[in-house]
N, C-alpha and C positions, 0 to 999 in steps of 0.2 A: 503494500500499498504505500509505502513512504516512498520507494522507490517510482511509483506512478506518479503522486503529488509533484516528486522532485522533478522528474523530467517533464512532464508537462509544464512546471513555471521555467523549466529551463528552455523547451522549445519555444514557448510562448515571449520570452526574452530576447533570444534569437529573431524571432519574428519580428518583433518591437524596433530591434536594431535594422531592419532591412527598411522600416518606411520612412518614404520619400515624399517631397512636396514639389508641384509644379504649378502652374499659375492656375490650374483649376482646382488646386487643392490637394489631399493627401492621396498618396500611390504606392503601391510595393511592387518591385521587379518579380517576374517571374521563376527567376533564379536568383541566387546570392550575387551579388557584384554586375547583375543585367539590366535587362531592360525589360519593358512592356509596352506594345503598341498602346498609342494613346486610346484609341478607340476601345480598348478591354481594360483599361485601368480601375474603372467603376465596377466589373462584373464579381458574379459570384465565385465564379470557379477556379481560375487565377488572379482577379485582381482584388482590391482593397474591400470590395462589398463582400466578400468570405470572412473576412474578420469579424463582422456582426455576428455571426454565428459561435466563432471561439468565445466572443465577448457574453454572449445568452448562456455558452458553459459556465464560464468563471462565475456569472452573476447567481447560479445555484450553487458555488463553492465558497465564494466570500464577495465581500464588497468590492467594488471597483476602486482602483487608484485614481488619483487626477490625473493621472497622463492617461489611464485608459479611458476616462469618462470624455476627456478633450480628445481623443481619438474616434469614439463614438459619435460626438458631435462633428467631427470633421468629416467621417463617413458619410454619415446621413446628408451633410451638406452637400456633398460632391454628388452622391446619388440622386438624390432629391433634384439639384439644379440641370442634371442631362435629361430627366424624363421626359419632360417636354418638346424637347428635341430629335430624339432618337427615332429611328425608323425599325429598329430592333424587339421583336415582342418575343424572344425567346426563353427559356427558362433559367439559363445561367449567365446570360449577358443584356438582356432588353428590360423591357417592361415586366416581364414575369420576376424577373431576377430583384428589380427594385422593389417588388411589393414584398418579397421575401424578406430581402436586406431592413428596408423600413418599419416592418411589424417587427422584424427582429431586437431593434433599436426601439421600439414605442417612439418611433420618430414620426411626425406627418407626413403626406406627400404621396402615399399610397393611394390615393383617390385620384390623383392628376397621373397614376402610372396606369390605372384603369383606364380612364378617360383618352389617355394616350394610344393605348390599345383597342379601344373602340373605333377611334378616329383611323388608325391604320388597316382596320378589315376590309376585307371584299365579300363577295356572296359565297365564296368556295375558300376562304381561310386567308391567309397572309402572305404576301410576298416574303421570298428568301432568295437574297442575292448570290446564295451558294450555289442552288439548285440550277446551273445552266448547262447549256449544251458543251461538250457533246453528249456529257453522261446522262442529263436530263432533257426533255423538252422544252421550249420557251413557255414560261408563265408555270412553271412548277411549283405545288403547293406541297406543304410538308405536315402530318398529321400525328406526328409522335410526341411523346412528351418534353422530352430536352431542347426542340428547336422549332415544334409547332403547336397545331390545334389542342391537343391532348394537356401541353403544358399549359396554354391559355386557360382551358377549362380547369385544370387542378390549381392555378393560381386564382380564379374566380371564387372557386370555393373556399381558398384560406382566406381571401378578403373579404366574402360573406363573414366568415368567422370572426373575424378581426373588426367588423361594423363599418368596412370600407364602401363609401357610396358606389354605383353603379357597378356593384358584383353580379347582382342577377341578371341584369343586362347583359353583361359580358357571358355569364353564363350560358344564358338561352341561345345567343349568338355561337359560339364555339360547340355546346351539344348539338343545333341544328347542323352544323357543317359536318361534325362527326359521324352522325346518324344518315344524311343524303351521302357519306362517302363511304358506308359501312360497303363490304364484300361479302355476299351470300357464298358459305360452303357448304358441305353435307353433313358435317358436325355443329355448325352454328354460323358465326360471324366472324370474319376477319377484318382487321385493319391493317395496311402497310406503311411504313415510313413515308413513301410517296405513293400517290395513286398509281396504278397501273397506265393509265391514259398518260401519265407523264415520264413513264420510265421508257429507257432504251434498254437497259439489263432489268432482267425480273429476277430481284433477289432480295430476300427479308431477312430482316434483323429482328426476331421476335420477341427478343427478351424487354427489360424493363425501358430502357433507354428511348430506344428506336423504335419499338414495335409494338406489337399487340399487348404484352403484357400491361405496359404502362399507359395506353389508350383503356382499356377494360378498367384498369383501376379509376382513371379520371373520370369515367362513366358512373362506377358503380358509386362513388363519393359524392358526385353532381346529383346521382339519383336519391342518395339519402339526405343530401344537404336540401334541397329543394324540393321535396314530395314528387320525384318524377319515376312514377313506376316504368316508364316506357324506356328511360337511362338506365335502370337497373336490369330491366329484361334484356338489352343489348349487352350490358357488361356480362350478364350470366352468359349469353350464347357467345360471346367472346371465347370466355373462361373453357367453354365445353370445347370449344376447337383447339385450344391452348394446350388442353392436357393429351388430345389426338396428336397435336405435334410433338409432345415431350417423350423423353427418352427415361424408363425406369428400370434400366440395366444395374443400377448400383445400389437399389431399393429405394430412393426415392423419387425426385422429378428435377429434370434439367432440361432446357432444352438448347439446341445447338445455336451457335454464335450468329452464323448465317445460312439460310436455306434459299438455293442449293449450297453445300459447303464450298468454299474454295481452298485450294493446296495449301497456300501458304499463311492460313489463319487456322490456330486450334481449333477442332472439331467444339469443345466446348471451353466456357469460361467460367468464374466461379464469384466475380464480383457485383457488385450493385448496378453497375452497367449493362453488362450482355450475361450475366448468368444467374443461377438461382437465388441468391443474397437479394438482388433487386427484384426478381420475379416473386420472392416470397409475399412482397408487399400487396400485391394483387387479393391475397386470400382474407385478410382482415378487413380490406377495404369491402370488399365483397360479403362479409358478415355484418360489417357495421349497416350495410344497406339492406339485412335481413333475408340473405340467401343462406340458408342452411346448408346446402351441398351442392356439389357440380359432378356430374357423369357419376353420380351415385356413392359418391364420398364426401365425407364433411369437410366444410372448408378450412378448417383448423387444421385437419390431417393433412389436405395438400399443401398448407404451410411449413406442416412438419417436416413433410416429404423434401419440400425445396432445402429446408435448412438441414436436412440428413445428408442429401447430396452435397452441401460447402462443407460437412461435418469430415466425411469419407472421401473427398477428394485428393486429400494429400497437402492440402496447403495447411501451413504457411511455409512447409519445406520447399524448396527451389529445386526441385526435383529434376529438372533439363532445362537448358537454356529457352527462356521464354516464358517458363512455368513460375509463377508467384515470383518474381523479381521487382515488384512495387509494394511499399507500405503504405500508401495513400488510400483516400476515400474511393476514389472513382473506380478503381479497379485493385485495388489493394486489400490490404490487412486490415488496416484502421476502418475502411467502409464495411467489410464484412462484420468485425466484431463492434462496430457501433450498432447496426441491426441486429446481432443476436442480443446485444445487453437489453436492447428496446422490447425483444420480443418476450425476453425472459425465459427462451428456451436455450439449453446448452450454456449458460452461463459461466461454468467451470471452463469450457473451452476459449470463450471470449476473452475470460483475464487470462488465459494462457497466450492468446495471440497478443495481449497487452503487454507480457512480458518478453515474448519475440521481440516485437517494436521496441521494447526500450533496449534490449541487447543490442540492437542494429544502430541505434542512436549513435553518431558520432560529434563527438566534444568540439567545439568552434566559438573560440572565442569565450564569452561569458554565458553561453547557452550550448544547444545541441540541434543537430539537423539530421537530415534524412539522405541517402543518395541511391536512386533506383538503378536499374540498370536496363539498358537496348542491347540486346544481345547480337543484332544484325549491324550494328555500328561497328566501325574500328576501334575506336575508343568508348568500351560497351558503358562505362561509369558515367552517368549523368551528373550534371553539378546540382546541387542542394536547391529543391523547389522551396518555395515560400506561401504559397495560397492553400486554399481550403479543401481543394479538391485533389491536387497532386502535391502537396508539400507540408511544411512543418506546422504550418496554421492547422489544417486539419488532423493531423494526427497529434495535435496537442488536445484538440477538441474531444478526440477519442480517449487519450487517457487521462483528462479532466474526469468526464463519463465513468471510465473503469475505475478509478479513484473512489469516487462516491458509492459505488456498487461494491466493490472491495469493503468498505466501511459499513455497509447496511444500508446505504441511502439508495432508492432504487427508484428514485426519480428520473426522467429524462426530459430534455428539452423538447418541446412541441416546435415541429418545423415544417415548411411546408410541403416536404416530403417524405414525411414520419409521423406527423400527428396522430392518423389513425391506428396505428400500430400500437400504441403506450396502453 
């Protein structure tokens, strides 16, 4: 326990040492001593917005210092100032990120983020500058959780729960688009990251961040929040198709990273983004919506099976180059451990993951950091990351959480991507 607290505080000191300022306010680099493109400096993934979630973790552990309060105010000011001008609506970098960050800090401005999202909408979704030829056809729309419509819907649900004006209108819009874009399949319904009519290559990423699991989660939560049985029915039909896609050979439930599979990518991943860690979040969402079972199996059992697949996968051992070379939240140990702690299942294993993260910490100045590896690079050891999803900030947040749990305090911070699992 003392090691968890000490390493969490040391990692946080290291992050604070990376904080910089420019003409628009506070920011952090992607890596120690590096830079971050100005357009990403407010975001939740690698930018300063993600530090709001570390501050929320700290607030459950102790009072903020004067420096931390100043940082919180500076983050809110920077994120809030950009909201009305951005053309990005995404979960990590756009208006949905702003909703998440500002509400985590208890700061004003989330209503402006909702209004801007509505302003940017079109009848079939939101424009995306990255979905361009030759990989996609002109005007492509995205309906996943991290970049597209499902993320907007999840943001609207969270905004409604935080009393933000305009949330119901935004939810109605996003839900209507998802219902219109549903793809009927023999086992139920499907949603792809990008609708078929815009795709040059027909490939799916079915897990939480970019595919069916995330879309069904957002629909289930919206159905429960707004009293929409049609959304719950659609989410359930999506889950029926998802279990057909799933592999149960390990005694649990896991979905391939891509369908059809491509040779240079592992068949299965196990993290928040493309693995059963993230996909496990679907089942408590359905339970919250009043769905007792899917395909004849209780939804809580499907959740347990997803987490079982994580448990028997071999992580956090780095079994071969490319398998578990990451200690972060997005596709690494901290993200897995935090979801396990939130679930109350495999808590001993989650604390073991925290032990491993502590072992991997690298002393640096007055703090500690972590270096992940990219085995395909000539120099595989990456520079130490700073931010929430792929850096020391997110790992520190996990260790603060683990320290509380190890002392018998099972409280979790409700966040936009986890609140329904607690």
